[in-house]
N, C-alpha and C positions, 0 to 999 in steps of 0.2 A: 316506554309505551305502555299503557294499561291493557290488560287482556280483554279480547272481543270474545261475544258470546257466539258459540257454534252449537247447532242442535243436531243430534245423531240419533238414529233409529237402526237397531241391528237387523240384519236379514233373517235372523231365526224367528220362526213363528211355532211357538210350543203349545199354544192354546188353539183349538180348532174352532175358532169363529172369525167373522171378518174384521173385528176390531184389531185383531193380532196380526193381520196379514200386512204385507209391506205396502200395498197400495193404500190401505187404510192409516199406516203409519205416516206416510207421505202426507196425507190429509192433514194429520196431526201436527206434523212439521210446518206446514204451510200455515196453520193456524197459529201455531206458536210464535212464528217469526212476524206475524201480522203484516200481511202486505200492504194493508192500508196505510202503513208509514211509509211506504215506498211508491205506491201507485196512486194516483188521483184519478177521479171520474173522467173518462174519455181519453186518457193517455193510451197512445199507440205503443204496445209492449212487445218487444221483440223477445220470443222464446228462442234463443240461440243454442242449437244442438249440433250434432253431427249426423248426417244422412246415412253414413256408411258408404259401402262400395259394392259393386257386384262381387259376391263371394264373401264379403265381410258383412256378417249379419248380426253381430253382438253390439248393437247400438241400444241406447236408452229404449225402451218399447213404448208403444203408443198408448198403453194403459197408464204409464207414468206422465206421459206428455199431456194426456188429456185431462188428468188431475190438475196439473200446473195451469192449463187453460182456464179450467173450471174455477181455479183460485183467482186468476186474473179478472175473469168476468164478474165473480162475486163482489170485488171491490170497484167494479164500474170501469175496469180497463177493456181496451180493445187489443186482444193478443193475436200475434201471428206467428207460425212456425218458420224458422229460416235458418240458412246455412250459406256459407260462400262456395264459390265454384271450386270444385277439386277436379272434376272432368268436364267437358263440354255441358253447359248449363242445362239444356234441355234434357239430355241423357241423365244428367244428375237428378233431375226430378222424377225420372222414370226409376232409378235406382231407390230414391226414397220410397215411392209407392211400392216397389218390390219388398222393401223392408218395413211395410206396413204404415209409412208416415204419409197421411193423406188429409185432406180436410175433413172427410167423413170419420175417420178413426180418431183424429185429435181434436176436432171441434173448431178448428181455426184455419184460416187459410196458410198454405204452405207455399213459400216463394224463396227464390234465390236472392240473396242479399246484395249481390253485385251484378246483377243483370244477366242477359243472356250470353254475353261475351266476356264476363268476368272483369268489366271495366268500369261499371257504374259505381263510382268512388269519389271521396273527397279528400285532398291531402291535408294532413294535420301535422302541425309542428310538436316535436316532442320535447318537454321541458326536461332538463337535466339529463340530456342523452350523452352517451358515452361514444356511440359509433353511428347510428342512424338518427339524423336530425328531423327527418320529415317521412311520413308513410301515409298511403291512402287507406282511409277506412271505408268499408262497404256502406254504400248510402242507406240501406234498410237498417243498418245499425246506427250510422251517423245521424239519421233523422228520426230515430224512435225516441220517444219521451222517456222510456225506461225499459230495462231488459232483465230478463231471468235466464241466466247461463246454466243450461242443463247438460252437464258432462259426464260421458262414461269415462271412469277412472280405470286406467290401464297402463300397461307399459309402453315404452317408444324407444325405438332403436337409437334415436339421435339424443333426445332430451332426457332420457331415462325412465320418464313416465309422462302420462299426459293426463291433465285433470282441468281445473277451472282456468288457470293461468294460460295454458296452452289453447284452450278453447277460445279465449278473446284474443290472444296475442297472434296465433296464426290464423284462427278461424274468424276474427272479426276484420281481416284485412283482405282486399281483393288480389287475386294473382297479377293482374295488370293495373296500371294507373288509368285514369279517364282517357289520357292520350295514347294509351297503348304501351307505355314503357314498363319496364320490370319493377315489380313491387314486392309481393310476399316471398318471391324467391331470394330477395336480398337477406332475410333472415336466415336462409340455409347456407349462404355463400358469402365468403370474405371478399368485399370490394366487387360484388356482382359478377364474379368469375363463373364461367361454365364449369362443368364437371371435367375434371382432367382424364384422359384416356390414355392408358399404357397398352401399347399395341403387343409388347412381348408376353404380357399376362393373359390377353384376350384371347378366348377359344372359339369366338365368333358363334356364341349360342344363340344370340338373338333375343334374349330375354329382355334386355333393356330397351329395345327397339318396340317389343310387344307391349310393355308396362308403362311406356311414356303415354301420358293423357293428352299430349298436344301433338304427338307424331313429330316430335323435333329431332328423332334419331332416325338416320338412314344408313343402312347396311347394304353394301353391294357384293355379295357372295365372296368374302374374304379378300376383296381388293380395295374397298374403301370403307372409312367410317367417318360420319359427318354428325355434328349436332349443330343445328341451326340456332345462331345466337338470337335471333328475332323471336323465334318461335319457343325457345326454351324457358320454362317457368322457373327453373332453378329449384324445382321441388325436392330434388334429390332421390327420387325413387329408384332411378336407375342405379345410383351407386349403391343404395341400400340393399338390392336384391342380387347383385353381382357376386357370385359365390368365388370368382376368380381374383376379387379385388382389382380389377382392370379399370374402374372407374372411381374416382375420388373426389368428393366435394370438399373443397378447401376451407375448413372451418374446425375450430376447437369446441370442446363442449362448453367452456367459459363464454366465449364469443357467441355461440348460438344461443345460450341461454340468456345473455345479456340481450341480443337482438330481441328475443321474444318478450322479455320485460319491457324494453322501450316500446315495442308494438302494442303491448297491453296497456301501457301508460296512455299512449295515443287514443286507444278505443275508450278507455275509461274516461278520458278528458272531455269526450263529446257529450257526457251526461252530467247533469247537476248531482250535487253530493246526495247519497242515499237514495238513489234510483236504479241500483243495480244489486240484483239477488244471485248468489251462486249456489247450484245443487250438485254435488257429486254422487254419482251412482257406483258404488263399489260392488259391482255385479258382473260375473262373467269376465273376469278380469286377465284378458289374453295378454301375451307379452308384447304385442304390436299395435299399431295404431289402426283405427277403423277405416283408414283411407286406402290401406292395402287391399289386394285382390283376393284375400282369404282371411280367415280367422281361426287361429290355432286354438287348442282347448285352454281353459283358464290355469294360470300358474299358482293361484292361490284360490280359496273357496270365497263365495259371496260373503261381504261383511256389512252390506247395508247402505244407508243414506246419510250425507252429511249436508246441512243447509246453514247459510251465514251470509254476511254482507262484504266479507273480507276475503278476496281471492288467496291470498297467501296464507291465512289461517285455515281457511276450507281445505286447501291443499296439504297444508302441515297437518292437520287433524286427520285426513284421509290417509296420508303416509304413516303416520304413526299407528293407525289402526291396522293397515295392511302389513306393517312390519312385525306384528305380533302375531301373524297367520303362518300356519306351517305350510310350507310348499307342498303343491299336489303331485301325487304319483302320476306316471303315464302323461307328463307334459313336458315343455321345454326344460322346466327347472330340473325335473328328474333326469332328463337326458344330459344335462350338464352337471349332474351330481350334487345339485343345490337341494338338501334336505333338511337342513336346520333352520329354526325360525330366525328371521331377519330380514333384511332389505332385499326381498326376493327380485324386485324389478331391476335394482342395480346389478345384482349377481348375473341375471340372464342377459341383460343388455349391455353389460360391462361399462356402465356410465354412471356418474356420480349424481345421484337423484336429489341431493340436498342443494345443488348449485342454484337451481331457479328460485328456490325458497329463500336462500341466503341473499342472492342478488336483488330479488323483489322486495325484501325488507330493507336492504341498503339503499335501493333507489327509490323508496317511498311509495312502492305499490300497495303494502300492506304490512301487517305484523305476524310473526310466527307463534305470538304469544296468545293463547286463546283459553276459554273456560268451555269445557264440554258438557252439555246438558242433554241427557238421554232421555228419549221418549220411548215408552214400553209399549203403549197401544193407543188407538184412538179413543179419546176420552169422552166425547160427546158427539151427537149428531151434528154433522157438518153441512154446510151449504155447498160443499165441493162434490158431494156424491151425485151420481146420475140417477138415483133412486127416486 
């Protein structure tokens, strides 16, 4: 497969004027990729991002989301900012507002892609699947004419890292099917199994009960421990935060990443060719996902922005750049004595970060072969400014 073009702007701003700022460089990146090739007049365009969580504030900032919205409007598209349910939908919109993501700040409607109960979705068959043959895609994504996937590039305790692929694979599908069946949770679990609880390891701290977004875990004063099958989303948060390892999600890294690629293919199949753009923000790169109830300090310094129309290439280019950055002191990296330049996300999360890229290429989601085109500054006055 031939190399695909991806455009890159460094986070460094060495000249003190707007043209060298990162927001201005984003304008230039959006000009360079030429959205008119992907968006036609009156297209309804999903700007898919992550709203964060209460306590997790290192999401892509509204200043950048508004630049994307302006770019869509400039070519005649009808943008809206969206994400799928992570906690109860109405509460999640409040979290988005707390993190600064509103109609007023971003210049476009902000909505939940899978409705007020996380069930507004449409089943999609997955071509060339290995494990999951069908998954339900959130309706605001499914019915959109085009999509711009705006991802905060960061670490992830299960997948190793999160970027463009994870944003569509996990973020583009609903937690429940339209009929209320398990959906997104099947990506985290083998054969839709519940987290396994080990009574001998449990110290009854109750953290899992507190963090469950759907109140599926009930603990009764060291007498009983119950996970309600019907309520559980299989998101795996409980297992991820259990310091005693008393909870375990039955899945391997290879299986998890294959599931994510299968779901990503389902999401991409709902769009015509050349209707989806991916933007990775390598900024405030914390070791964990934005859905957790806190945000640790970054493990490497800000590196900039990558944009392209191939999710595998965009993630590969982002990973290559981040792997050249030195781990930061006073972070999880230094806590784990990770001090040398290399794959810091893999080191701190103890996961193979290359798996999703290899599997994605093998299953036809995209290519790892790319040509990096660097943008230094905004070159001309753009229609994307609010000035």
